N, C-alpha and C positions, 0 to 999 in steps of 0.2 A: 499536422501534429500526430495524427493517428498512424500514418504511414511510417514516420520516423520511429515511433515507439515499437512498432512491429518489427522493423528492421533490426533495431538494437537487441530485442529479445531473441531473434533468430540467431544472430551472431553469437550472443552469449551462450545460447543452448549448444551450438556447435563446439564452442571452446570447452564447455564443461564436459561434453560427451567425449572429446579427445582426451581430456585429462583422466576421465574415469577408466578409459581403456589402456592407459599406460601401465606397464608392468615393470616392477623393479627387478633387475637381474644383477646379481653380484657375482664376483669371481668364484669359480668352482674350484673346490679342493677336496681332498680325501685324506683320511688318517686311519691308522691301524691301532687296535687296542693294546697290542704288545709288540715290542721290537722284534721278537722272533717267537715261533711256535715249533713244537715237535711234529713229527710226521703223524698224520691222521688226527691232528688236533685242530680245533676250529680257530680261525683268525677272523675277528669281527672288524669290518671296515665301515667307516662312517663318512658320508658325503655332506659337504656344507656348501652353501651358495647355489648358483644356478637359479632356476625358477621353481624349485621344490619338487620337480618330477625327475626321477633318476633312472638311467638304464645302465645296468652292470654287464660287463663282458670281460673275456680274457681267454688265453690259450686253454684248450681242452674244456672250455665252459660254453655250453650251448644255451646261453641266457641273454636275451635281449628284451626282456619284459620289465616294466617298471616294478620295483620291489621295495620302495620306500628309501629312506635315507641311510639305512643300515643293511649290510649284507654279510653273510658268513661263507667262508671257503675253507677247505682242508685239502691236503695233498699227501699222497702215499710215499713220496720220496723227498730227500733233502734237496734244497736248491732255492733259487729266487724266482718268484712267479709274479709277473705284472698283472694287476687287475685294474681295468679301466672303468670309469664312470663318466657318463655323458649327461649333460643337462643344458638346455637353452643354447645349443650349438657350441658348447664348450666341452672339452674332455680333460680329465685329470687322471693321473696314474699313481697307484700305490703299489709298491713292491713288497710282496709277502715273503719273508725270510723263514724258510723251513729248515730246521737243524736237527741233526742226530736222530734219536728215536723219541717217541712220546714218553713223557714221564709216567710212571706207573703208581698211581695213588692207591692201588688195590681194588679199584672199581673203574670200569670203562663202559662207555655208551657208544654204540655203533648204529649207523654211520655217524661220524662226528658232525657232518653237515649233509643236507640234502635239499633238493629243490622240488616243490610241488606247486600245482596251480590251485586256485580257489576251489574248494569243495573236494579236492583230492586228498586221499588218506596218506599221511606220513607214518611210517612204521619204523620203530627202533627197537634195539635189544640191549641188554646189559649183562656183563659178566663181572665176577669178583664179589667182594663183600661176603656176607654170610648166607647168601641165597634167598634172603627176604628183602624185598625192594618196595620202596614207596616213591611214586611219581608225582610231580607237581609242575604247574605252569601258570603264570599270571594271566594267560590268554584263554584258559580252558575251564569249562565246567566238567570236572572229572567224576564219573560215576563209580569207577573201580580203579583206585590208584595203585593196585598191587600187581605183582607178577614180573617175570624176567623180560617180558616184551611189552610194548606200548604202541597203540595206534590212535591217531587223532586227525581231525580235519579242522580247517579254520575258515572264517567268513570274511577276513580282511587280509590285505597283502602286507608284506613287511617281514622283518626278522622276528622269529618266535623262538623261545628257548624252552626246552624240556629238561627238567632237573630230576635226577633219581638219586636216592640215598639208601644206604645199607650199612648197618653196624657202625654208624657215626661217620661214614665216608660219603662224599657227595661228588657227583660229576654231572655234566650237562651235554646235551646234543642241541644243535642249532638247525632250524628249519626255515628256509627261505620260501615264503609264500608269494608266488608270482601272480601277475595279472594274466589276462587271456593269452595263451600261448601253448607251446607243446614242450613237454619234457619226456624223458625216456622211461620214467616209472609208469606202469600201467595205472589207469584211473580206476579207483574203487569207490562206488557211491557210498556216502555216509552222511550223517547229520552234521550241520555246521557247529563250530565252537564246542566240540565234544571230545572226550578222550577217555580211554580206559585201558587198564592193564590186562595182560594175559600171560599164559605160560607158567602159572604157579605150580 
């Protein structure tokens, strides 16, 4: 009797262990926030499905690090640009349609998109408006929100948005914070989750 009981418990334990290791993988797809964007404007892509870990890549993009379910790109010339996302041995492609020239709302943030790694500083600048600027971001604790330039670093990967306003006008820049890897922008040490303006 004792031997039979032990055997049943062992088999049940193996079955439960196999079930706990099973991972649900759904069909991978991606979408773009707008049907088209102007040159040097950010297109935000969103991945769905897979296993929740995503790798973004594309022509002229040296990015193969996981960067969350959203990713931003911008291009200097009109055309159609494929952006691929991979997850759980699946690949999906979204085509970014870049048309004409960027609309000019009277205020512009440059660069529209950039890639940094964790702890690396992202630096942007703004033109237009009335020369007085206020920066904001839901991901940052900002000690100095003013100035025509802005620098920030982040402690988590994913798509981050910097918003700048002036004279009632608002524009944004997108920052892709990547995992461990190499990007072409020089690394500048700074505190995590911080941001501040400069160039007043």
